[in-house]
N, C-alpha and C positions, 0 to 999 in steps of 0.2 A: 500656413505656410508650412507644406510637410518638406522637413530636411530631405536635402540632396541626400540620395543613400546606392546604392549600385545591390545592397542587396535583394534578394526578392524570395519568392519562395521558402522553400524550407529556412532554407540559412537565416530570413527573419524570422521569419517566427521561431527560431531556436535561440537566436539573438531574442525573444520579447522575453518567452519562458524565464530565459533566464535573468533575465530583468527585474523579472515579477518573482522570481524564488527568490530572491536578491536583498529586495524589498522586503517580505515577505520576513524571512528571517533579519533581517536587519528593526524594521520597525510594528511587525505583529500586523494581524488583520484588520485588526481595528485602527489603525494607524494606513492600513491598505489606497492608494491609490490611483485608477490609471496613469492618470495625470505626472502621476509620478514617477510612475514605469514607463510612461513613453520617454520621459527624459530621459532617466538611466538608460534607455536601447537605444536612445538617440534616431528616437521617431515620433509619431503625432497620436494624440488620441482616435481621430479615424481610423489611421490605420489598425489601432487594435480593435476597437470595435468593428468592422466588419470581418473582423475573425470572433471577439467573445464577445458579447452582446453587455454583455455586466463585470464585475471585477471577482464577483461568484465565481463563475464559468473559467475567467480570468487564473485566478489560484487553482480551478480544481485540474486546468491544460498542464501548468507549471508544474506540480505533485505529481501527476501521473509521472511529468519527463525528468524530477528529482527522488523518482519512491525508491526504496533500495531495492536492488534487483542486486544479488547476489551475479559475482562472476566466472563462480570457480565453486561447483560443490564441492564439499565436506569432504575427501574420503579415509577415512579412520578405522574401516574395519567393521562398526558396528555401529546398528541404527539409530542408539539411543545419543551416543556420542555424536555421529553424526546428525544430527535433530540439534543437538544441545548448543551448534558449534555454526550451524546457518541460523535459529531465533538466534542466538548470542552476535550474528552481523548486521542481522537485522534491524535488532533495537537499539546498538551502538548506535547507524547511522541511521535512528527515529528520534533516541533519543535525544532532546536539548534545544529543538528546532521544530517537531509537530504537535503541541501540545495547544499555544495559542491559535498557528492555525485551522488544526479540529475545530474548534472551540467555535472560532470564527462563523465561517462556514457554515457548520452547523446553527449556532443561532440565525445565519442568513437561509438556512435550507428550512427552518421553520415559518417565515418568513414571509418564503415565496416556493412557490411547489414545483415551481420548472426546473428551479436549480436544490431542492428535493428528489425530484428525481433524478437528476444528472449525476447527483453524489452516490443514490442508489444506483444508479446504474453500477456508474466507476469502481466501487468502492465493492458491488459483485460479479465485474468482466476482468479486475486490471488486477487483481491480488499480486504479485512479484514473488511470492513464495508458493501456489500454486502445482506447475512444473515443475521445480524443487522436491519439493516432499515428493509427489510424484516418484521423481528420480530416485530420490532416493530408496525409499519403497520397494522399488522395482527392483533396484543392486540390492537390496537383502533380501528379497525372495529368489532371489537366482543364488545368493551365496550357503541358499538353502537355511538364513539363519529366522525369519518370516516368513510365517505360510503364504499362499498366493492371498491377494482379498482385490477388491475391489473401493475403492479411495473416492466417494464422493467427491465433487467442486466444495459443494455446502460445506464439507471436512477437511479437506485444502486450507480453505479459507479461512478461518476457528483462528491460528495460531497466530494469524497476524491480526485480530480484533481480539485477540486476549491480550498480545503486545502493547498495542493502539488505548484498548480497556487498562494498562497500566501504565499508559507513561500518561496517558488524561484527564484518569476518573480517579483514580487514586496517587496525584499528584508524586506521580515518580518521576525525578529529573534524569534518573541512571539507573538502568534496570540490573538487577544485585542478583548477581549469577544463580543463586540461591533459588529466587525467582524462574526465571527461567529452567533451570531444574524438574523445580514445581509446576510446571508448566506442561515438558516430558514426561512428568514419570507419572501425574496426578491425574494430565486428562488426556495427553494427546496418546499417550503410547496405548494404555486401557481403549479407548477410543478405538484405536487402529486391531487392538484383538481383537474389542467387540465385532470391531466388520467383517474381520476373517472371521469370527466363531459363528455368524450371522443366517442362518438357513438363506438362502434365492428367496425374491417374491414369487407368491403364489399369480400366477399369472389368471386374469380377469376379477379378481377380488369378488367379495360379498354381493349378487345381486338384491 
């Protein structure tokens, strides 16, 4: 029997996703169950299954709700230091709680193609850094610090991929300041300068 509650719609979904994230960060993905989330959220398993058909998709939804999002953009007057401040903020919020979650859902994705598709779509479209990076670069262009540049979405997703890689595959529970600096100085700023210097693509292409 479903527990009596007045929660509906967005309020109920938010409570479930909060409970799912708390469960993930406490027990990890391997021990993560719909039953435990239902108990923590004071709801029932059928209520959850009506919204998310399996635990991987529930985890992805919880991750999307709790993914690090900068509330206020850094404004140091310099693009390099702005990027370092932004990437440090995101890394600080990610570190220590995302490695096992990502490893678990990636394992689920290998076993279930529909989960793999949902994960790819979410990683492609939901980067919390994309809009922030576009704004930081646009400000640098307005200041005359940086040449006009069109930064494609794939490029704005790269820093989050690099940070996630450091925290998951490189077994870093804390991202050192020098690592953030290397991501900015050795990878991302050279990429931006390369994009700014690149000629526009020829229309039509080879026949």
